[in-house]
Each structure stands twice: as C-alpha cells, then as structure tokens.
C-alpha positions as a Markdown table, in Angstrom:
| # | Residue | x | y | z |
|---|---|---|---|---|
| 1 | Met | 0.0 | 0.0 | 0.0 |
| 2 | Lys | 1.3 | 3.4 | -1.0 |
| 3 | Ile | 2.1 | 6.0 | 1.8 |
| 4 | Lys | -0.1 | 9.0 | 1.0 |
| 5 | Ala | 0.0 | 10.9 | 4.3 |
| 6 | Ile | 2.5 | 11.8 | 7.0 |
| 7 | Lys | 1.7 | 12.2 | 10.7 |
| 8 | Met | 4.4 | 14.5 | 12.0 |
| 9 | Ser | 4.2 | 13.9 | 15.7 |
| 10 | Ser | 2.7 | 11.1 | 17.9 |
| 11 | Glu | 0.4 | 13.7 | 19.5 |
| 12 | Asp | -1.2 | 14.8 | 16.1 |
| 13 | Asn | -4.8 | 14.1 | 15.4 |
| 14 | Val | -4.3 | 15.0 | 11.7 |
| 15 | Ala | -1.9 | 13.9 | 8.9 |
| 16 | Thr | -0.8 | 15.8 | 5.8 |
| 17 | Ala | -1.6 | 14.3 | 2.4 |
| 18 | Ile | 1.5 | 13.9 | 0.3 |
| 19 | Asp | -0.5 | 12.9 | -2.7 |
| 20 | Asp | -4.2 | 13.4 | -3.8 |
| 21 | Ile | -6.5 | 10.9 | -1.9 |
| 22 | Glu | -9.8 | 9.7 | -3.3 |
| 23 | Glu | -13.0 | 9.2 | -1.3 |
| 24 | Gly | -13.1 | 5.6 | 0.0 |
| 25 | Glu | -9.4 | 5.0 | -0.7 |
| 26 | Arg | -7.5 | 3.1 | 2.0 |
| 27 | Ile | -4.1 | 4.7 | 2.4 |
| 28 | Ala | -1.0 | 4.2 | 4.5 |
| 29 | Val | 0.0 | 6.9 | 6.9 |
| 30 | Lys | 3.6 | 7.1 | 8.1 |
| 31 | Asn | 4.8 | 8.3 | 11.5 |
| 32 | Asp | 7.2 | 6.1 | 13.6 |
| 33 | Glu | 5.2 | 3.2 | 12.2 |
| 34 | Ile | 2.8 | 2.8 | 9.2 |
| 35 | Phe | -0.9 | 2.4 | 9.7 |
| 36 | Glu | -4.0 | 2.4 | 7.4 |
| 37 | Ile | -7.0 | 4.7 | 7.3 |
| 38 | Glu | -9.9 | 5.0 | 4.9 |
| 39 | Ala | -10.6 | 8.5 | 3.4 |
| 40 | Ala | -14.2 | 9.5 | 4.1 |
| 41 | Gln | -13.8 | 12.4 | 1.5 |
| 42 | Gln | -11.4 | 13.4 | -1.2 |
| 43 | Ile | -8.3 | 15.0 | 0.3 |
| 44 | Pro | -6.1 | 17.2 | -2.0 |
| 45 | Phe | -2.3 | 17.1 | -1.9 |
| 46 | Gly | -1.0 | 19.2 | 1.0 |
| 47 | His | -4.3 | 19.2 | 2.9 |
| 48 | Lys | -5.0 | 17.4 | 6.2 |
| 49 | Ile | -7.0 | 14.2 | 7.0 |
| 50 | Ala | -8.5 | 13.5 | 10.4 |
| 51 | Leu | -6.9 | 10.5 | 12.1 |
| 52 | Arg | -9.6 | 10.2 | 14.7 |
| 53 | Asp | -13.0 | 11.7 | 15.4 |
| 54 | Ile | -12.6 | 15.3 | 16.4 |
| 55 | Ser | -15.5 | 17.1 | 18.1 |
| 56 | Arg | -16.5 | 20.7 | 17.5 |
| 57 | Gly | -14.3 | 22.9 | 19.7 |
| 58 | Asp | -11.5 | 20.4 | 20.0 |
| 59 | Ser | -8.0 | 21.4 | 19.2 |
| 60 | Ile | -6.4 | 20.4 | 15.8 |
| 61 | Ile | -2.9 | 19.2 | 16.5 |
| 62 | Lys | -0.1 | 19.0 | 13.9 |
| 63 | Tyr | 3.6 | 18.9 | 14.5 |
| 64 | Gly | 2.6 | 18.2 | 18.2 |
| 65 | Glu | 1.3 | 21.8 | 18.4 |
| 66 | Val | -2.3 | 23.2 | 18.5 |
| 67 | Ile | -2.8 | 24.8 | 15.1 |
| 68 | Gly | -6.5 | 25.5 | 15.3 |
| 69 | Arg | -9.9 | 24.6 | 16.6 |
| 70 | Ala | -12.6 | 22.4 | 15.0 |
| 71 | Thr | -15.7 | 24.5 | 14.0 |
| 72 | Ala | -17.7 | 21.4 | 13.3 |
| 73 | Asp | -17.6 | 17.7 | 14.2 |
| 74 | Ile | -15.0 | 16.0 | 12.0 |
| 75 | Arg | -15.1 | 12.2 | 11.5 |
| 76 | Arg | -12.0 | 10.0 | 11.1 |
| 77 | Gly | -10.9 | 10.1 | 7.5 |
| 78 | Glu | -12.5 | 13.5 | 6.7 |
| 79 | His | -10.9 | 16.5 | 5.0 |
| 80 | Val | -9.6 | 19.0 | 7.6 |
| 81 | His | -9.2 | 22.5 | 6.2 |
| 82 | Val | -10.6 | 26.0 | 6.4 |
| 83 | His | -14.2 | 24.8 | 6.1 |
| 84 | Asn | -14.1 | 23.1 | 9.4 |
| 85 | Val | -11.1 | 24.6 | 11.3 |
| 86 | Glu | -10.6 | 28.0 | 12.8 |
| 87 | Ser | -7.0 | 29.2 | 13.1 |
| 88 | Leu | -5.8 | 30.2 | 16.6 |
| 89 | Arg | -3.0 | 32.3 | 15.1 |
| 90 | Gly | -5.1 | 34.7 | 13.1 |
| 91 | Arg | -5.4 | 35.1 | 9.3 |
| 92 | Gly | -3.0 | 37.1 | 7.4 |
| 93 | Asp | -5.4 | 37.6 | 4.5 |
| 94 | Ile | -7.9 | 39.6 | 6.5 |
| 95 | Ala | -7.2 | 43.1 | 7.6 |
| 96 | Lys | -8.0 | 44.0 | 11.2 |
| 97 | Arg | -10.8 | 46.4 | 11.6 |
C-alpha cells in the first residue's frame, strides 16, 4: 500500500496528504510506524486528513502543536481544512478592523 499521508508527531490528530487521496481510498499513513486509514472524503495534496473523530471545539494538533480549533464535528478520514477549522494564530489575509 502506498504511503499517501504523513503524521508529523505522535500527538497529532491529523496527517498531511503527500498525494491526492480519493474518497473511499484506503491509504497508508507514516509516522514512527505505518498504519492504514480510509478516506471519508477526497483530500487534495497538502491538505489534512483526520486520524480520529474530532468534536466541534476540539484542538487540531499538527507537529505536536495546536494549530486550530474544529468549527464542526470532523469524522475520522474526513478532510480537515478552512471549512471546518478556525486558526488560533489569526489570518494574514484579513485586515484587522
């Protein structure tokens, strides 16, 4: 099975796609070991996939660091991106008013 996502830290609840992933595709995720997960949705290259169920309000953890907060419930295998995550670092593309 081809490795299509990388989990950067053992604490992470998301992995980064290193190739496009199709809905329903079973992929290998690499960290210290390799494990499988089924994609519940299409995940574009460079985007994140949920490694476990994440409840609305829970932290999104990547690189062992909190990078955002879930704005909706996210199921294992779903696409994790701006449509269901709020950054805790602010957005550089929106001018402060």
